[in-house]
N, C-alpha and C positions, 0 to 999 in steps of 0.2 A: 435357701431351702430348695430342694429339687422340685421341678414342676410336677404338677398332679398328672399322673398317667391317665390316658383316655380309658373309657370303659371297654372291657374286653368284649369282643364280638361273640355271639353264641355260635357254637359249631354244630355240625351234624353229628349223628350218632357215631359215625365212623371216624370223625375228627373232632372229638369233644373239646379240644383246646384251641380250635381255630380262632385266630385273631389275638391270641395271648402271647406274651413274651416270657420266656423262662431263662434263668441263669443257672449254670451248673459249674461249680468250682471243681478243679481237678478233672476237667472235662475232655482233655485231649487224648485220653486212652483208658483202657480197662473199664471198670465199672462206671466211671464218670462219662466216658464216651457212650456206654450203653444207655445211661440216663438221657443224655442229649439226643440220642437216636430215637428212643422211645417217645420222649416228649415231642420231638419234631415230627415223627410219623403220626402223632395224635393231633397235629395241626399247629403246634406252637412254633414261633420263631425263637431260636435258641442262641444265647450268648454263652460261649464256653470260655472258661478262664483257667489258665495253668501257668506254671513257671516259665520264664523265658527259656527257650531251647528245648522245651518238652514236646514240640510237634503241634503247636496250636494251628498254624496255617494248614498243615497237612490234614488235621482233623476236620477243619472247616471244609476242605475240598472233599473229603470222604463223605461228609454229611450231604453236601450238595449233589454228589453223585447218586444219592438215593432220594433226592427230592426234598431234603430238609433245608429250610432257610436258616443259615447260621452265620454268626460273626464271632471272631475270637479276640480275646484280650490277654496279653501276657502280663501276669501279675503275681506277686507273692502275697497270699492271703493272710500271712501273719502281720502284714502292714495294713493298718486300718485305712490309711489314705488310698492304698491300692484297691482295697475292697470297695471303697466309695467310688472310685473310678469305674469299677465294673458296673456298679449300680447306675452311674451316670450314662454309661454306654447303652444299657438297657432302656433307660428313659429316652435317650436320643432316638432309639429305634421304635419307640411307641408306647412303652409301659413297663410294668413290673408285676407279673401275676404269680410266678412261681420262682422260688429261690431254693436251690439244692446245695447244702453244705456237704460236699462229698470229699473234698481234699483231705487226705490223711496219710500218715506214715506209720510203719509197723514197729520201729525201734529195734530192739535186739532180743534174742532168746537166751535167757540165762538168769542166774540169781540176781535179785534186786540190788544187792550190795556191790555187785560187779558191773552194774550198768554205768558206763561213763556219764558224767554229769552233762556233757554237751549233747549226748544222745538222748538222755532223759528230757533235757530242756527242749530239744527239737520236737519230741512227741507232744509235750505240753503246748508248745507254740502252735503247732499245726492242728492237733486233734482237739484242743481245748480253746486256746485263745482265738484261733481263726474261726471256729464255730460261733463264738460269741460275736466276733466282728461281723460275720455274715448275717447272723440272726438280728443283731442290733440294727444294722444298716437296712436290711430288708423290711423289718417290722416298722421302723420309723416312716418309711415311705408308704407302706401298705396301710398303716393307720390313717394316713391322710386321705386315702381313697376308699377306706372302709371295707377292704377285701384283700385277699391274697393268701398264698400258701408258702410256708417255709418247711422244707424237709431236711432233717438232720439224720445223717447216716450213723447207725450204731454198729456193733460188731461183737466179736467174741469178748466176753468179760462184762457185757452190759448188765447181766443179771447175777453173776457169781464170780468169785475169785478165780484167776487163771495163773497158777504157778509158772514161773519162768518167763512170763510175759506181762509183768506187773505194770510197766509204764503204759503199754498199749491198752491192756484190759481195763485198767483203772480209768484211763481217759474215756473209754466207751461207757463205763458206769457213770462217770460224770456227765457225759453227753445225754444219756437216758434221763437222768434226774433233772438236768438243766432243761431239756426239751419239755418234759412234763410240767415243770414249774412255770416256764414261760407260757405254755398252753393255758394253764389255769389263770394266769394273770390277764390273758387276752380274751377270756370267755365273754361272749356277747359283742365283741368288736367287729366281727366279720373277718378277722385275720386268724388263720389256723396254723398251728405248728405241729408237724407230724414226725414220728420216728420211723426209720426204715432200717431193718436188720436184714441184710441180703444173704446171710448164711455164708457158706464157702464159695468163693468166686475164683475162677481160674485166671489169675493175674500174676504179675511179677511179685506181688506181696506174698504169694504162696510158693512161687517157684524159685525165688532168690532170697535166701534166708541168711541173716547174720547172727552168729552165736558167739557166746563166750567159750573159752577153752574147756573141753570136756563135755560139751553139750551136743556134739555132732551126732552121737547115736540116738539121742532123744528125738531128733527130727527126722531120722532115717525112714520112719514109717509114713511120713507126710504124703508121698505119692499115692500110697494105698488109701489114705483118708480122702484125698482129693478125688481119687478114682471112684470112691463110693458115693460121695455126697456133694462134690463141687459142681457148679454150673458155669457155663460160658457167660461172660459179662452181659450179653444181650438178653439172655434168659433171666438172669438174676435181676436185671434192671427193669424188666417189663412191668412188674406190678406197680411201679410208681405212678403210672397214669391212673390206674384204678384207685389207688390211695388218695390221690388229689381229687379226682372227679367225684368219687363217692364220699369224700370228706371223712375218711376213717382216721382214727387216732394213730395207729401203728400198723406196721407190716413186719412179720417175722417169718423167715423162710424155713428154718430147720425146726419145724414142729415134729412131734412124735410120728404122726402119719407120714410126713415127708421123709423123715429119716428111714423108716421101714420101707416105704414104697420106692424111694429113689435108690436105696441100697440094693434092694432085690433087683430092680431094673438094671442097675449098673453091673451086677454080677452076670445077669442074663446077656447083656450086651457085650460082655468081655472087656469092660473098662479097666479091670485089674490086671489084664495080661501085660507083660513087660513092654510089648510094642505099643501099647495104648496108654501107658502110665505117663504122667506128667514128669518131665525131666526136672531134677532138683539140683540147684547150685547152693552149696553151703559154704559160707565165708566165715572163717574164724577170726574174730577181732582180738588183737593182742592187748590184753588188759593186765598182763603180769609184769610189766616193766616197773622200774622204780618210780616212774612218774605217778603223780596223784591222779585219780579218776578225772578231775576237772581239767587236767592237761592232756588227756587221751585224745588222739585224733581219730574221729569217727570215719575219716576217709582213708585210713591206712589200707594198703593192699591186703594185709592179713594173709591167711592161708585159705585156699579154696579147694573144696572137694566136690566131685561130681557123683551124684547118686541117680539111679534109674529104676 
């Protein structure tokens, strides 16, 4: 059994997580790096975990440059043993107070029946199985100490069907239901499980899109949508500190007031001008060959189009 972490030190109002240790999966870039940065600036020491070759050492260096204490672990969170090694690294560093299940993949944009089996399986592995691995591992440790926070990241599809993105959207609906179920099971234990829906975030998940043939025009308007409502990762991630410190159940970014206010502000600021719009790379995956979907290679070069 992992050793019992020490009690977290109480922080000042400006650094409410002082003395605590936080884990962020998928933390080397994008929204995950934003979470690590926000938690670190609030006083936590941060363990970031991402796949080998995804820039973990560089992310640790970037955090150090802004005064955040961080260490990195290269790990595939679809492997339970690897997730447990992440936990052990946090305990070696002094404790486990916050665990953020952020790692996720988007899958492919297109009809469900054309989604290659290996692509669908990858979404399930990362967006579902890895969330359970992280939650299970963190909760087991936190129950021993009688406290702790797990944050599971939701997304588009958490509350309603999303045509053409069934694998991703359904995984987020599962995540939402899973989070709320575990939360109810842990009531009164001192361990809290939160949901975090960041809304649209300007990351590669929005700027580099893989589609099935014929879907290219359906994503052509994405730069406009991003220009209206998306946020930079550091802004989208910032509410995680308030979520944990104030012990709220969930955070959802794109509420009706947010959509109206941010859209109007984006128009005024000129975010929809061509020079300001997010570049979009659309990659078309060949699913029309004689091979069965289970044999389709998700890493085929395919055809790439540029949109601006």
